[in-house]
N, C-alpha and C positions, 0 to 999 in steps of 0.2 A: 925878829926878822920881818921886814915888811912883806905883805902878801904879794907884792909885785915880784919878789924874788923866789917865791915858792916854786917847787919843781913839779912837773907833770908826771904822774904815775899812770902807766897803761897796763891794764890787767892782761896777763899773758894769754888768758882764754878769750880775750876780746869782748868781755861783757861790759866794761866801763872804763872810764878814765877819771882821775881826781888829782887835785893839787895839794901837796903837803910841804911843810917847812923843810923837810929832808926826806931821805929815802925810807919808806915804811918797812916794817917787818911783816912777814906773812904769818897769819894766825890760822891754825887748823885745830879744831877741837872735835873729838869723837866721843860724845857722852855715852854712857852705858845704855841709855834709852833715848830714843829720839834721833833726829837727823844730824848729819855732820855740819858743824858750824865753821864757816870759812870767813876770812877777812884779812885786812891789812891795817896796821896801826903804827903811828909815829908818836914818840914821847920826847919832850925836851927837858924833863925834870920837874917842870911846873904844870904843864898842860899835856893833854893827849888829843889826838885826832884819829878816828878810826872809821872804817867802812866794813860792815859785816853783812853777809848774806846767808840766809837760812832757807832751805827748801821747806815749804809748808805742805801739810797733808790734806789740803782742801782739794777735792777732785775738780778736774777741768779748770775753769777760771774763777771759781768761787772766791770771794774776798774774805780775808781774815779780819776779825774785829780788832782794829788797830788800837783802840782805847784800852781794850782788855789786855792786849799784848803789852802795852806800855806799863800798865800796873804790874804785870808779871815781871817785866824787865826791872822795874824799880825795886821790887821785893828782892830779886837776886843781887842787886847792887846795894841793898840795905839802905835805901833812900826812899823818900816820899815824893810823889808827884805834886809839884806846886803850880804847874800850869799845863793845860792840855787843850789844844784847839786844832781844827781842821786846817790843813795846808797841803796843797797839791805840789807835785814835783814832776816836771816834764809832762804835764797833762795827766799824771797818774794820781789817783786819790791817795792822800797821805795825811799824816798827823804830826804836828810839832808839839814837843813837850819839854818842860824844865823840871829838874829834880834838885833837891837840896838847895832850895832858894836860888836857883839859877846857876849853881856851880857846874851842873851837868846839863848839857843841851842835846836834844835828840830829835831826829826826823825819821819817821817810819813811813814806808810806802811799799806797795806791792806791785810787782811787774811780772806778768806771765805766771809762773808757778814758784816764784821766789819772793821772800820777804827781805827787804833791804833796811839796814839800820845805819844811819849816818850820825855820829856822835862826837862831841868834844867835851873836855872836862876842865875842872878847876876854874881858873880865872880867864879862860879864853874869851876874847872879844871878837874873834875872827870866824865865828861859826857861820854867819851868813855867807861870807866869801867861800868858806869850805864847802857848805851845802850846795851853793849855787854852782860851783865848779865840779861837783861830783855829777858826772853825766853818764847815763846809761847809753850804751850803743844800741843799734837796732836789734842785735842779737840778745843783749841783756833784757830788752823790753819785749822780746818775743815777737818782733816785727819781721816778717819775711821780706826779702828783697822785692822791690817794686819791679814788676815785669809786665810786658804787654805782648800778647800773641794774637796774630791775625790769621784767620782762616778764610781765604777768599775762594770764590768759585773759579778764579782765573779767567773765566769767560762770561761775559754778559752781553746783552743785546740792546741795541740802540732803541731809544724811545719806548722802552718798556718799564713799567713800574717794577722795581725789584729790590731785594735785599742781597747785595752781592758780596759783602765782606762782614764778617763777625769778628770783633776785637774783644778779647777778654783781658781785663786788667786784674792783676793779683798782687797781694802784699801791700807794703807801705801803709799809709794811714789815710783813709777816706776823709773828705770827699776828693774825687779825682777831677782833673781837667784834661780833656783830650783835644788835640789839635792835629789837623792834617796839613802837611807841608809838601810842596812840590807840585807835580803834574797830576792833580786830582781831576777825575772826570767831572765835567760841568754838570750841575743838576743833582749832585749827591750831597748828603749831609749825614751827621751822626745822630742817632736816636738811642736813648738808654732803654735796654730791655729789662724792665722791672721784674719779669718772671725769672730771670737768671742773674740775680744780683744779691749780694749780701754785704752791706756797708757797715756791719758791726766790726769794730776793731778790737773787741774784747776776746781774749783767748778762751777756749781753743778754736773758735771760729776763725777761719782764714777769710779776711775781707776780699771781695772781688766784685767787679762790675763788668757787665757785658754790654757792649755797644754794637749797634748795627748801622752800617752805612747804607742808607736807603735813598731812593729817588728815581729819577729818569735820567739815564745817561743820554746826553743830547748829540753826541758825536762819536763816531767809531774811531778806533785807534788803540795803540798800546800805551798804557799809563803806568808810571812808576812814581811812588810818593812815600813819604814817611808818616808814621803815626807816632806822635809824641804825647806822653802822659806825664802830668805832674800831680803829686799828692799834696795834702794840706801842710806838710812840713818841708816842702821844697825838693823832695826827691823827684827824680825824673827817669823815664825809661823810653826807649825809642825802638821801633822796628820798621822794617821795610814792607811795603805792600805793592803788588803788581797785578794788574788786571788787563784784559783785552776786551775791548768793546767792538762788537761786530753788528752789521745791519741784521735786522730780523730776517731769518731765512724764509724763502717762499714756500719750501716744502719741508715738513718735519716728520711726516708719517704717510702711510697709505693704507687702503683697505681693499681687499679682493673678495670676490664671491664666486661660489659654484653652486650648481643645483644637482640634486640626486633623485633617483626614483627607486622604489622598492619592488622586489619580485613577489614577496610574501608579506602577509600581515603579521608581523612579529616585531616587537620593539627592539629585539636583539639582532634583527636582520641586517646584514651588511648591504648598504645600498650601492647602486651602480650610478656612475657619473652620467648625467644627462648630456645631450649634444651641446646645449647652450651653456654659456657661462653664468649669466644672471637671468636668463629667460628659460622657462620650461613649459612645454606643451604636455598636457595631461588630460585625464578624464575624471569626471566626478567620482569621488570615493577612493581614488588611488593615492597611496601614501607617497609624499614627496618631501624632500628636505632642502632647505636653503642654508648653506654654510658660509660663514664669513671668517676672514683672517685679517687681523689688524697687524700691520708691519711697522716696526720701529726702525728708525734710521740709526746707523752705527754712530757711536761717540756722542749721542745726545742723551741728556737726562730729562726726565719728565716729572712734573708735579701731578699732572692729570693725564690719564690715558684710559678712557672709558668709551663704551658703546651706548648710545642713546637710541631707543626704539621710537621713531616718530610715527610710524603707521604699521600695525600688525593685524592681519586678518584674524577675526575672533576664533577661527577654527585652527589657528596655529599656536604652538606653545614652544617655549625655549627648551632646548635639550642639548645633550652632547652626542655628536654624530661620529660614528666610526666608519671609515671606508678604506679600501685598499690603497688609494692614492693620497691618504692623509696620514700625517705623522701622529698617530694616536687620537684620542677623543678631541673633537674640535667643536667649538660652540656654534650653534645655529638654531633654526626653527624648523619644526616638523608638523605635519598635519595632512588632512585630506579635505579637498574642496567639497562642500556639501551640495553645491548647485553650480550649474554652468555659469561662466563669466570670467572676467579678467580681474585678477587680484594683485594688489601691490604690497610688497613688504619693503618698507623704507627704514633704513638704519643710518646712523651717523657716528663716525669716529670723532671724538673730541680729545684733542691733545694740547697740553699746556707745558711749555718748556720750564724746567726747574728755575726758580728765581724770578719768573715773569708772571704777569697776570693776563697774558694774551692767549686766547683760545683759538686754536686752529680747528676747522670743521671740515670733515671729509665724508660726504654722503655716498651711499650706495643704494641702488634700487633693484629689487627683484620683481620680475613679472611672472605670475602664474596664470597661464591661459588654460582654463578648465573647460573641456567640451562635455557634452552629455554622454551618458553611458552608451557605447555602441550597441546596436540591435543584437549583434551576435552574443553579447555578454548579458543581455537582459534575460532574466529567468522566465521560463514558461510556467513553472509551478514552484510553489514554496513549501508544499506539504500537503497533508490530507486530514480528513476527519474520520475517526474510527469509533465504533461502539466497543466500550471497554478497551481491549487491545486488538480487536479484530475488525476487519472491514466487512462486517456482516450486513446483508441486505434485509434480513428478517430476524425478528426476535420473538421466540415462542415462550409462552408462560401460561399461568392459570389464574382464574378468579381467586381473590383473597390472598394471593401470593404477594409478598413484599416486593415493591419495585426497587431493585438493586441495579446499579450500573451507571455509566456516565458516557457522554459524548466527549471525545478528547481530540485536541488538535496536535498532530505530530508534525514537527518542523523537519523539513527535508531540504538540505542545501542543494541547489541545482548543479548539474555537472558543468554547465557553461559559465559558472561564476568565476570571475577573476580573483585569484588567491591574494592579489595585492590589495584587494578591496575588503574591508571588514564585512563579514556576514553577520547580520543582526536583525532579528525580528523585533521591532521597537514596540509594536502594539497590535493587539487583536481586539475585534469587536464582534461579540455574539449578537444574534438577533434579539429582539425584544422578548422578554420572558413570557409576557402575556400571550404573544403570538405562538410561542412554543407550547405553552400549557394548553391552548385551545386544540392543538393537534394531538396531544397525548391521550391515552385511554383514560376514562373516568377514574377518579380516585388517585391519580398520579400527578405530582407536582415536580418542580425543578428549581434548582438554584445554580448560580454561576460561581465557580471557584477558579480564578486565573484562566488557565488554558482548557477548562473543561466545564461541561454542564452536568450536574449530578441529579439523578432522579430520586424521589422519595414518595412514601405513601404505599397504598395497597391497590392492586387491580380490582375494580369493583364490578366490572361488566364484561361479558364475553363479546368477542367481535374482532374486527380488523381495523387498524388505524394506520394511515401512512403519515410519517413525520418528515417534513422537509426543512433542513437547516441551511442557512447561508451565513458564512463567516467572512468577515472583512479582515485582511491581514496587511499590516503596514511594515515594509522592509526599508531599512536605512539606505539612503541614496536613491531609492526608486520613487519617482514622483507619484505615480498612480498606484493605489492600493490593489491588492489581489482579492478576488472573490472566489471563495470555495463553497461548493454545495454538496450536500449529503442527504440521501433519502434512505429511510429504513421503514419497514412495515412491522408493526407490533401485532402479533396474533395471540389473542387471549382466549383460552379454552375454559369451558365450564369445569 
């Protein structure tokens, strides 16, 4: 029968089709060990034509050694291999062989996780036609259907650089060719995203390619268009895309500010809202807070939404502020002005809409007007000097006795000190030790230890000596230091 009259056989499972001289018989073999062998075979008394497929036990997409398999096949057929050479089939690696001096011809190839055997025997001269017309379907080759899916933002903005549609192509056989048809926004084109692509068509990897439609949309409007993809073997897939281009909005966010003052010096203190919104009048040393709230507009998505600090007084630090009129901890800056003057806290909200590269900037400026400490709050005294722990005016002792004791500075917080201002003695300065030693009885020396002057040695001579001490005290937020004096008479008896 001429090959032009051969009949097409379609595999019921959809894995392949082939042409035979007549209707083939189904072969199913279940050996005691190993996978089930399935196939179809036609015989006319002189020749046979068969297609057999066998699951192989190689994991994933590893290839079987086809030459080794052909030798094994020949052993089972009790024949010898007289020819063996590489020959692909449908782009798949394969091997052609002849046995028994060409009386049996065989083509082996692997697709997905199946080993395929195409063979004819005896005096068949139609093997080339038979092999050529044995065609695996996409299913038989393990090729997934070609599909394209587009995820669009649905909304983009005019004259802004953006990536507004992401198209993912899957299945088929790479390389792919993508085309846009219809009402495509002017200024946009496709770019392959290499970070999200896998163009290997070998199983078990699913080939895919991600494309981004990028550029500047030059005109606003509603756009509908098609995205069509072709693969290397002529398959095609199409999907619809729709986007809306709008002019860039004038306003995308806002920032508000409030100022607060504290009644007590405590980090956990709840502040009281000041009269001004972004302006506050205060005095040196009083704790104040500047709170900001960045407000997003509804239905907008942002790539950037941050606060930049353009100018911050060095005495202010970022913190979370709690107040009765705030919904929980709110970001802001807190601190106490160290000197009179007008200070500026300048912040800026930077917002960038999703998919664009256009930054919106919204500044806010706080003014802190710090006046000097009122006279009514200035301390009249900051403490006193005592001998040991007593405010003694005379010290009585004897010759040869050891000089024990010390002059000590006792810090006393004044009654008129504002509790919102930190009370802190930053530094004290005792008089020169040589001057103190000159006033002490003979045989007695002194050393300074932090807030006290300690005496040492032994009283060497009877008599009376008056010692006058002057201590300089520096208090935080007070410009002028305080001067404390203390007089004591040493009476040394024989």
